[in-house]
C-alpha positions in Angstrom: -57.2 244.6 68.6 -55.0 246.2 71.2 -53.7 242.8 71.8 -52.6 242.5 68.2 -51.0 245.7 68.1 -49.3 245.1 71.4 -47.9 241.7 69.8 -46.9 243.7 66.6 -45.1 246.2 68.6 -43.1 243.4 70.6 -42.3 241.6 67.5 -41.1 244.9 66.0 -39.0 245.7 69.0 -37.5 241.9 69.1 -36.5 242.1 65.2 -35.2 245.8 65.9 -33.0 244.4 68.9 -31.9 241.4 66.6 -30.9 243.5 63.7 -29.0 246.1 66.0 -27.0 243.0 67.5 -26.2 241.5 64.0 -25.2 245.1 62.9 -23.0 245.5 65.9 -21.4 242.1 65.4 -20.7 242.7 61.8 -19.3 246.1 62.6 -16.7 244.5 65.1 -15.9 241.9 62.6 -15.1 244.5 59.9 -13.1 246.3 62.6 -11.1 243.4 63.7 -10.6 242.2 60.2 -9.0 245.6 59.1 -7.2 246.3 62.1 -5.1 243.1 61.6 -4.6 244.4 57.9 -3.7 247.9 59.2 -1.1 246.4 61.7 0.4 244.1 59.2 0.7 247.3 56.8 2.2 249.4 59.8 4.9 246.5 60.3 5.7 246.3 56.6 6.3 250.0 56.5 8.3 250.0 59.6 10.5 247.2 58.3 11.1 249.1 55.1 12.0 252.2 56.8 14.3 250.2 59.2 16.0 248.7 56.3 16.5 252.1 54.6 17.8 253.7 57.9 20.4 250.7 58.1 21.6 251.2 54.5 22.0 255.0 55.3 23.8 253.9 58.4 26.0 251.8 56.7 26.7 254.5 54.2 27.5 257.0 56.7 30.0 254.7 58.6 31.8 254.1 55.2 32.1 257.8 54.8 33.3 258.3 58.4 36.1 255.7 57.8 37.0 257.4 54.7 37.3 260.7 56.3 39.2 259.2 59.1 41.7 257.6 56.6 42.1 261.2 55.0 42.6 262.8 58.3 45.3 260.4 59.1 47.0 260.7 55.8 47.1 264.5 56.3 48.7 264.0 59.7 51.3 261.8 58.1 51.9 264.1 55.4 52.2 267.2 57.9 54.8 265.2 59.9 56.7 264.6 56.7 56.6 268.1 55.7 57.8 269.3 59.0 60.7 267.0 58.8 61.7 268.3 55.4 61.1 271.9 56.4 63.5 271.5 59.5 65.9 269.7 57.1 65.7 272.6 54.6 66.1 275.2 57.5 69.3 273.5 58.5 70.6 273.3 55.1 70.0 277.0 54.8 67.4 276.8 52.1 64.8 279.2 53.5 62.9 279.2 50.2 62.2 275.5 50.6 61.5 275.8 54.3 59.0 278.8 53.5 57.3 276.6 50.8 56.9 273.6 53.2 55.5 276.0 55.8 52.9 277.2 53.5 51.9 273.7 52.5 51.7 272.6 56.1 49.5 275.5 56.8 47.1 274.4 53.9 47.0 270.7 55.1 46.5 271.8 58.8 43.5 273.9 57.5 42.2 271.0 55.4 42.9 268.6 58.3 40.8 271.1 60.5 37.8 271.0 58.1 37.9 267.1 57.6 38.0 266.9 61.4 34.8 269.2 61.7 33.1 266.8 58.9 34.2 263.7 60.7 33.0 265.0 64.1 29.4 265.8 62.4 29.4 262.3 60.8 30.1 260.6 64.1 27.1 262.7 65.6 24.9 261.7 62.8 25.9 258.1 63.2 25.1 258.1 66.8 21.7 259.5 66.2 21.0 257.1 63.3 22.0 254.2 65.5 19.7 255.2 68.1 16.9 255.6 65.6 17.5 252.0 64.0 17.5 250.5 67.7 14.4 252.4 68.5 12.6 251.3 65.2 14.0 247.7 65.6 12.3 247.5 69.2 9.0 249.0 68.0 8.9 246.2 65.3 9.5 243.6 67.9 6.8 245.1 70.0 4.3 245.1 67.1 
């Protein structure tokens, strides 16, 4: 009877080992299967984020160019007004020279604000470019 029990115990131990091995293989297959799907999903999300960042970067670049044009236009207007103010002073038209000086001061203030905006835009563009480059490298690595 002991021999029968020993055989049953051995058979039980063998079955237990087989089930444990099958379970471990199944678990590994599930992990492998889902890890690929998770990696694919992460790549898709990263690509979508990269695309959105590129669109945002393009928008910032357009805004920066627009601000730069406005700053340049203000500089041209200031030069023109300075010329007019000098001509008004030479003609003895202090009232016109005074009005031109006031307009020049207002334009210089606006130009200063726009230059500050331009500096902030340039900084943000640089940061976003670096972020886009980093994201692009990560996607390539994935």
